[in-house]
N, C-alpha and C positions, 0 to 999 in steps of 0.2 A: 605510489605517489598520491598524497592528499588533496584534493580538489580545495583550492584557498575559497570557495563559497559553499563549503559543506555545513557551517552554523546557520547559514539562510535557507540550504537546499531543508534540514533538519526542520527550520523553524516553519517550512512553507508545508512539507511532510505532516508534521504533527498536528497544523491547524486544522488542513485538509482531513485527516484520518478522526480527527475528533470532532471537527464541526459537519463535515461532507462539503463543504465551500471550496471551490477551486479545482474542481473535477468532477470526474464520473466513478460512479460505484458500478461494479458488474459483481453477479452473486452466482456462481457455476448451479449446474443443476443439481450436484450432489448436495448442494446448501437449501435450493429450493424445494427437495423434496422433504425434508425436515419439517418437524411441527412448528407451526408460527411464533408462538413463545420461546423455542429454541434458536429460531433464528433470530430473534430479539434480543437473547440473552448472548448469543454469539457477537453481535453487531456492538451490544453495550461493553463488553469484555475487549474487542478492539479498539474501540474508542477510549477506554480507560488503560490499555495497554500500556507499562512503561517500565519493564523489565528488560530493557536494553543493553546489552553487556558487548564486550569486544569480539566475544563468540558469536553471538547471533547478528551483530551490527559492526561488522568489523570496517565498515566506511564511515561510520557516525551518521547516517541519512536519515535513520529512521524508515525505512523502507522496506522492510519485511519484518514479521514476526508469526508467533504461534500461540495459540491459546487452546485451550481443552476444557469443554464445556458438555455437562453429562455423558464425558463418556467420547464425545466426538473430538479427535485432532483437528483442529483447524488453521491453515495456513493463510496470510494476507499479504500482498504485494503492492507495492506502489511503484507504476512504473510511468516513464517521462514521454511525453509527446509533441509533437509541434502542435499549433491552435488547431490545424485542420484535421488533426488525429492522422496524422500518416508518419509510418517508422517509429519502432519501437527502439529504444537508444541500447537496450540490452541484446535484441535479436538482429534488427535490420539495420543498426545504424542510420541514417541520421538521427530520427527521434529528435526530442528536444536538443537543441544544440548547446542551452544554458538553462538546466534546471533550475538553479538560482533566480532566472527571470520569471517572476509569476504571469507577466503578461505574455509571454512569450513561449509557455508551456501549460500543457493540460497535463493533469496527474490523473491517473487511473489507479483506484485501486480495486483488485480481485480479492474475491472472499472464498475460498474452496477448502474442501475436505482434504485432509493431508493425501489421502489415497488418489486424489485427481491431478496433483500435483506433477 
C-alpha cells in the first residue's frame, strides 16, 4: 500500500539528508574509526546521493542508500521518531505517527559501514 504522503516524506528526507536540518545525525563507531578526510567524503557522497531506484527505494521515501568511498561500503538510513525521540517506526512502532508532518517528526540519519548493519 502506497502512503498518500510519500512525496512530502521524500521531500523532507531529501532536505534533511542534504542540509542536516530537521533531525539528528548519528555516525557509528566504524565510521568514526576512519580517517577524517574519508568521513568527510562519505558525508558529501550521502548529501549528493540521487541514485534512487525501485530496487533500493521501493516505498519512494528516499530513506535508505548505499555508497562506496575508497573501498568502504557505507549504508545510510533515515528513521522517524516522535519529537521526544521515543519509538522507532520500523522497530517499536509507534514512532512518528506521520513522517510527512515535519513538526511532529524528528528524523534520525544513521551512517554506518555496511558490515555494521
